[in-house]
N, C-alpha and C positions, 0 to 999 in steps of 0.2 A: 298300663299303656292306654293311650288316647284311642278311642275308637275311630277305625278308619274304614273306607270302603274299598274292597280288595276283589276285583272280578278277574276269573279267568274265562277268556272266550276261546271255544275250541269246536270241533265238529268236522263235518265233511268238506272236503275241498269242493269249492263251487257253490256252497251253500250260503254265502254271504259274509263271511267273517271280516273281509276288508271293509264292506260297508258298515258292519256291526262296529268296528274299530273307529271309524269316522264319526259315527252316532256317539260313542263315548268320548271321543275328542271334543266334539260339540258340547257334551256335559260338563267338561271341566276335567276329565279325568287325564292323568299322565299315562299315555299308552306306549306300549313297547310290543313290537311284532317279532315274532319267530325267535324268542328268548329259548336258548338250550335249557331243557326241564333241569338239569343239574344245577343251573345256576338260580333256580327259583328261589329257593330257600336264602342264599346270599343276597339276592335283591329284595326279598321281603324284610331282611334286616335292614337293610339300607332305607328302604321305605318308611320303616318303623322309626327310624331315627332322623328323618328329614321333616321337611314343612309340608309335603304333599299330603293330602287327605284323601285323595281318590286315585287309585291305581287300577288299570285294566291290561292284562297280558295276553296276547294272542299266541296260543301254542297249538300246533298241529302236526300232521305227519310229515311236513317239509323237513323237519329235523332228522328223519330217517333213522340213522344210527343212534341218535340221541333219545329218540322217543320212549324206549322201553323204560327209561329213568323217570318218567313223568309221574307214574303212579306212586312211586316211593317220594318224589319231591313234594307232591300235593299232601301226602300223608304226613309229612314232617311239619306242615305248616301249624297246624293247631299247636304244637309244642312250642313253637315260636310266638305264639298269641294271635294267630291269624286264623280266621274262619271264611275262606275265600267263597265267593259266589260263583258257580260254575254255571256257565252258559253254553248250551250245545245246540249247535245249529246243523240241521240235516235237511235231505230233501229226497225225494223218491229217484230210483236209479234212472229211470227214463228222463227225469227233468235235469239230472245232473249231467248225463250224456248230452241232450241237447244244448245246456249251456256251454260245454265244452266245444261241442261243434260250432256254435254260434261264435265263439271267441277264439277258436282256433289255437287254444293253449293246450299244453301237454299236461296230462295227470301225473302228479309226482310218482304214482305206483304203476302207471300203465305200463306193461312190456309189449314190445312190438306194435305199439301204437293202439292197443287194445283198450280203449277208456273204460268200457264196462268192467273188463277183469280188474283194473285198478280200482275202481270204485268199490267192487266187492270185496276184495282184500282190505282196502281202508275200513269199511264198516266192520269187518271182523276184527281188525287192529283196535278199533275204537270202542267196541262193545262194553268194555269194563268201565271206560271213561263215561260213556252215555248213561250208563246204569247209575253213576254216582252224581250225575248232573243235577242242579237245582232247578233248571229250567231247560227242558228239550223243546226247542222252537223248530217247527217244520215250515220251511220257506218255499215248498213246493208251488203253493198257490199265493204267494205274497209279490207285489210288486216291490220295487225298491222304496217307494214312498210308504207303502204299507208295512213293509219291514222296519224302516226307520220309525215310524209313529208307534209301532209296538215297544221298541226298545226305548226311545224316549219317554213313553208313559210310563213304563215299568221302572225305569231308572232315575226319573227326573228329580225323585225326592220330595215332590210336592204334597204327598199325602200326609196326613198326621201320623204320628207313630203308634197311635191306639186304633187307626181305623184301616180298614182293608180297601184297596182300590180293585175295580173290576173291570174285566174285558168281556163285553157281551157279544156273543157271535150268532147269526142265524146262518143255517146252510141247509142244503138239500140233501137227502141220503143217496139219492140217485146219483150224486157226484161224488160220494165218498165222505166217510166220518172224519171229521179235523182230529188230528192226532195230538194236538199240543193244547188241549183243553183239560180241565179239572172235573167239570161235570156236564153231562150232556142230558138234555130234556126232551123227549119226543112229543111233538103237537100233532102227529097224524091221527090222534083220536078225534080231533075237532072236525066239525063239518067243513068241507072244501070249497072256498070261494071260486076256486077254478070253473066249477060247474055252474055258476052262476053268470048269465051272459054279461051282465052289466058290470060285474066285478072282476071278470076274467082278465082285462087288459090292465087292470089296476095292479098294485102291490100292497103289501100290509103296511107300507108307509102312509098309503091313502086313507083318509078318513071314512070313506064308505065301507071299506074291508075291514077295518078296525072295529067300526061300529057294528057291522054284521057278526064279528065273532063275539065282541064283548056282550053283544045282546044275549048270548047263550050262557045259561047258568054253569054249564060245564067249564067254558072258558074264564068266567070270573072266579070260579072256586079254584081253577088251577092258578091263576094269577095270585089269588089270596093265600094259597098253599105254599106256593114258592117264596113269597115274600116272608111269610112266617118261617118257613125254613131257614132263609138266608139270615133272618134277624137272630135265629140261634146259632147258626153254622159262623158267621163272620167274626164275631168276637172271640168264639173258640180257636178259628183258625189264626187270628192276631196272637192269641194267648201262647200259640204253638210257633210263633214266629214267621207265620205264612200270611204275608200282607197282600197278596197279588192272587186273584183267583179269575180264571177264564170260564166264563158260563156259556154254554152252546145251547141253541134251540134249533131243533130240526123238523122239517116235513119233508114231503116227496121231492119237491123241486126248490124249495128254499125261497119261494117269492111271495107267498101269501101268510099261511098261518105262522110258520116260525118267524118271519120277518115281523109281523104284528105283535106277537108274544114277547120277542126279544125287544123291542122298541118300547113296549108297555112297562116290562119290568125294569129296564134302564132309567126310564122317566121316573118311576117309582122310587129307585134306588138314588138317583141323582137328587130328588126333592128330599131325601133322609140325610143329603151331605156327603154320599160316598163319591169319590172320584170315579168316573165312569169314562169307559171309551166304547163305541160300538162299531161293529163291522158286520154287513151283510154281504157274506161272501159270494153267494150264487144268485142274487137278486137280478142282475142283468142277464146271466146266461140262461135263466129260466123263461126269459120272454118268448124263446122259440122252441122251447122244449116242455110239453105238456106231461103229465099234469103236475100241479104244485101241492 
């Protein structure tokens, strides 16, 4: 059977599945929304005999009485020659509550209008599916643009089949650790530019901050060891069919140290030919919240 791309988009209601489907449509996928799970194997067979090369299905709790059949339907796909990539979108309870409040939509499982109860029940029902997902993407802090960028980067198909693509993130521990990353590196052992008056208003993207940090032997050795580790890890990840890696650098506020080190690693990897995307999650938020 010809190799085809088969993606199942699922996850929490309000986490961005509709936007994700539009992204896949832009990438040339044939998309189907809210297909009853029992029809997935039959639809896969039609897909296999068609000229369509890329398929994305949106499956979620809206099916209600059909949803319990989903796990069995997905388990049947390998027998038919398909290994679907499962993209699971989620967000924190308080974020989902706010989104429902802003849109005035009714949660599919909310009883007596209690949105939080519906969210908690949905999270319970989806636990097994979340555990078997290939990519758990937390959209709590992602704007529509950043969600679109993350999906387009990962599924654009532009990377070489024998090369890993990386998404490099900087963040502040004080704002929470990102949940949708593969590896976290702590930069808080480095001297903090926040306490240098002339560097305080700058960020790790500014040359004076970068030079201040990389003038330290510990920072240079840290950078060298990370790159050495990635030289070892990336080809081994590719060998195990994991071609997308998210690497996060954290400091207290996410403005100086983590930003500088994330940018330095991204630049070095890009120079080696790796497809790279970079996100400085908390760089703006840290402007008024010391220290970094």
